[in-house]
C-alpha positions as CSV (number, residue, x, y, z in Angstrom):
1,M,119.1,-35.4,29.2
2,P,116.7,-35.6,26.3
3,H,118.8,-38.4,24.8
4,T,118.8,-40.2,28.2
5,K,115.0,-39.8,28.5
6,S,114.5,-41.0,24.9
7,G,116.6,-44.1,25.6
8,K,119.3,-43.2,23.0
9,L,121.9,-42.9,25.8
10,R,122.3,-44.4,29.2
11,A,123.5,-41.9,31.9
12,L,125.8,-43.4,34.4
13,A,126.3,-40.5,36.9
14,V,126.2,-36.8,37.4
15,T,129.4,-34.8,37.7
16,S,128.3,-32.4,40.3
17,P,129.5,-33.2,43.9
18,D,125.9,-33.7,45.1
19,P,122.9,-35.4,43.5
20,S,121.1,-33.3,41.0
21,A,117.4,-32.4,40.7
22,L,117.9,-32.6,36.9
23,A,118.6,-36.4,37.3
24,P,116.7,-37.7,40.3
25,G,118.1,-40.9,41.7
26,M,121.3,-40.8,39.6
27,P,124.5,-41.3,41.5
28,T,127.4,-38.9,41.5
29,V,130.8,-39.7,40.0
30,A,132.2,-38.4,43.4
31,A,130.6,-41.3,45.1
32,T,133.1,-43.6,43.4
33,L,135.9,-41.1,42.8
34,P,136.0,-38.7,45.9
35,G,136.7,-35.1,45.0
36,Y,135.5,-35.5,41.4
37,E,133.5,-32.4,40.3
38,I,132.8,-30.8,36.9
39,V,130.0,-28.3,37.0
40,G,129.1,-25.3,34.9
41,A,128.1,-22.1,36.5
42,S,126.3,-19.0,35.5
43,G,126.2,-15.7,37.4
44,I,125.5,-12.1,37.3
45,W,128.5,-9.8,36.9
46,A,128.9,-6.1,37.7
47,P,131.6,-3.5,37.0
48,T,134.5,-3.6,39.5
49,K,133.7,-0.3,41.2
50,T,130.0,-1.0,41.7
51,P,129.2,0.0,45.3
52,A,128.9,-2.9,47.8
53,A,125.3,-1.8,48.7
54,V,124.2,-2.1,45.1
55,I,125.9,-5.6,44.8
56,S,124.1,-6.6,48.0
57,R,120.7,-5.4,46.8
58,L,121.1,-7.1,43.4
59,N,122.1,-10.3,45.2
60,Q,119.2,-10.1,47.6
61,E,116.6,-9.5,44.8
62,M,118.1,-12.2,42.5
63,G,118.1,-14.6,45.4
64,R,114.5,-13.8,46.2
65,Y,113.4,-14.5,42.7
66,L,115.5,-17.7,42.4
67,R,113.8,-19.1,45.5
68,T,110.3,-18.8,43.8
69,G,108.6,-21.9,42.3
70,E,108.3,-20.0,39.0
71,A,112.1,-19.5,38.7
72,K,112.9,-23.0,39.7
73,E,110.4,-24.5,37.3
74,K,111.6,-22.3,34.4
75,L,115.3,-23.0,35.0
76,L,114.8,-26.8,35.5
77,A,112.9,-26.8,32.2
78,G,116.0,-25.3,30.6
79,Q,118.2,-27.9,32.3
80,L,119.6,-25.5,34.8
81,E,119.6,-26.1,38.5
82,V,119.4,-23.2,40.9
83,V,122.1,-22.9,43.5
84,G,122.4,-19.3,44.5
85,G,124.6,-17.9,47.2
86,T,126.5,-14.7,48.2
87,P,128.8,-12.7,45.9
88,E,131.7,-13.9,48.1
89,Q,130.8,-17.5,47.5
90,F,130.5,-17.0,43.8
91,D,133.9,-15.2,43.8
92,A,135.5,-18.1,45.7
93,F,133.9,-20.6,43.3
94,I,135.3,-18.8,40.3
95,K,138.8,-18.5,41.8
96,A,138.9,-22.1,42.8
97,D,137.7,-23.2,39.3
98,I,140.3,-21.1,37.6
99,A,143.0,-22.5,39.9
100,R,141.9,-26.1,39.3
101,W,141.7,-25.9,35.5
102,S,144.9,-23.9,35.3
103,K,146.6,-26.8,37.1
104,V,145.0,-29.3,34.7
105,I,146.2,-27.3,31.7
106,K,149.7,-26.9,33.1
107,D,150.1,-30.6,34.1
108,A,148.8,-31.7,30.7
109,G,151.2,-29.4,28.9
110,I,148.4,-27.8,26.9
111,K,149.6,-24.8,24.9
112,M,147.6,-22.2,23.0
């Protein structure tokens, strides 16, 4: 985005499925190519055997902070957009992303 704002590059669209607060007014690739989505995600991880009550409390407290203006401002300044969600939603996102990119790698014949 700094290169776009300076005029060195011209951004055409965002790759998230929905418009982004990081690029107000910019269209999505998905508007032209339905289903197109490439997004990065960050999350908080915990050991496998962490009790569900602890996971729930961590998620609740993280969500509470992420909904504050302070958090949104700091993250947007760092070019990060707050999404948030439940541990189950994050798990589903990660599994779907692994499945999608595994298929791309297999279909392209990419080998390590």
